C-alpha positions as CSV (number, residue, x, y, z in Angstrom):
1,M,280.5,27.8,113.1
2,A,283.7,29.0,111.1
3,V,283.3,30.9,107.8
4,N,285.9,30.3,105.3
5,K,286.7,33.2,103.2
6,V,288.9,33.7,100.1
7,T,290.6,36.7,98.6
8,W,291.9,37.4,95.2
9,D,295.3,36.6,96.2
10,K,294.3,33.2,97.3
11,V,292.8,32.3,94.1
12,G,295.9,33.6,92.0
13,R,294.3,36.9,91.0
14,V,292.3,35.1,88.2
15,T,291.2,37.3,85.3
16,E,288.7,35.1,83.7
17,P,285.5,33.5,84.8
18,G,285.6,29.8,85.1
19,R,286.1,26.6,87.1
20,Y,289.3,26.4,88.9
21,M,291.0,23.6,90.9
22,Y,292.3,24.8,94.4
23,T,293.6,23.0,97.6
24,F,290.0,22.9,98.9
25,G,288.3,21.6,95.6
26,W,286.7,23.2,92.6
27,L,285.9,26.9,92.6
28,T,283.6,28.5,90.2
29,I,284.3,32.2,89.7
30,T,282.0,34.5,87.9
31,A,282.5,37.7,86.0
32,G,280.7,39.5,88.7
33,D,283.0,38.1,91.4
34,I,286.1,39.3,89.2
35,A,284.5,42.8,88.8
36,V,284.2,43.1,92.7
37,W,287.9,42.1,93.1
38,Q,288.8,44.8,90.4
39,Q,287.1,47.5,92.3
40,Y,288.0,46.1,95.8
41,P,291.2,44.0,95.4
42,D,291.3,43.2,99.1
43,A,287.6,42.0,99.2
44,A,287.1,38.6,101.0
45,F,284.3,36.3,99.4
46,T,282.5,33.7,101.6
47,L,283.2,30.3,100.4
48,L,280.0,28.3,99.7
49,A,279.8,24.6,99.1
50,D,277.5,23.5,96.1
51,P,274.5,22.0,97.6
52,L,274.1,19.6,94.6
53,L,277.7,18.1,95.2
54,D,278.1,14.9,93.0
55,E,280.6,12.8,94.9
56,T,282.4,11.7,91.8
57,T,283.4,15.3,91.0
58,G,284.9,16.3,94.5
59,D,284.3,19.4,96.5
60,E,282.7,22.2,94.4
61,F,282.4,25.7,95.7
62,H,281.3,29.1,94.4
63,L,281.6,32.6,96.1
64,G,278.9,34.2,98.3
65,A,278.8,37.3,100.1
66,F,281.9,39.6,100.3
67,D,283.7,41.9,102.9
68,I,285.4,44.9,101.0
69,A,287.6,45.6,104.0
70,P,288.1,42.2,105.9
71,D,291.0,43.6,108.1
72,A,289.2,46.8,109.1
73,K,288.1,47.3,112.5
74,P,284.5,47.7,112.8
75,T,283.0,51.1,113.6
76,F,279.8,51.9,115.2
77,T,277.7,54.8,115.0
78,T,274.9,56.0,117.2
79,H,272.1,58.2,116.2
C-alpha cells in the first residue's frame, strides 16, 4: 500500500490554517501542522482521506503523522 506524503513546498508554504484546494482535493491544514513546518521545514506529512467524505464536496484530506527528515537514510543502533 502506497502512502502519500506532502511537504510544505507541495502545499505552497501556507502560513494560515484553513481549507485549501489542491490537485488531489481539499486539504485542511491546522495551526499545529504549520508549527511543525516552521520548526522542520522539510517535514513530510502523511496525507489522510476524511472518513466522513460527502461525495458532493469532493475529496477531503487532512495531515497525519509526519517525518521530519523524509530523505534521510535510516540509521540503526544496537544496545
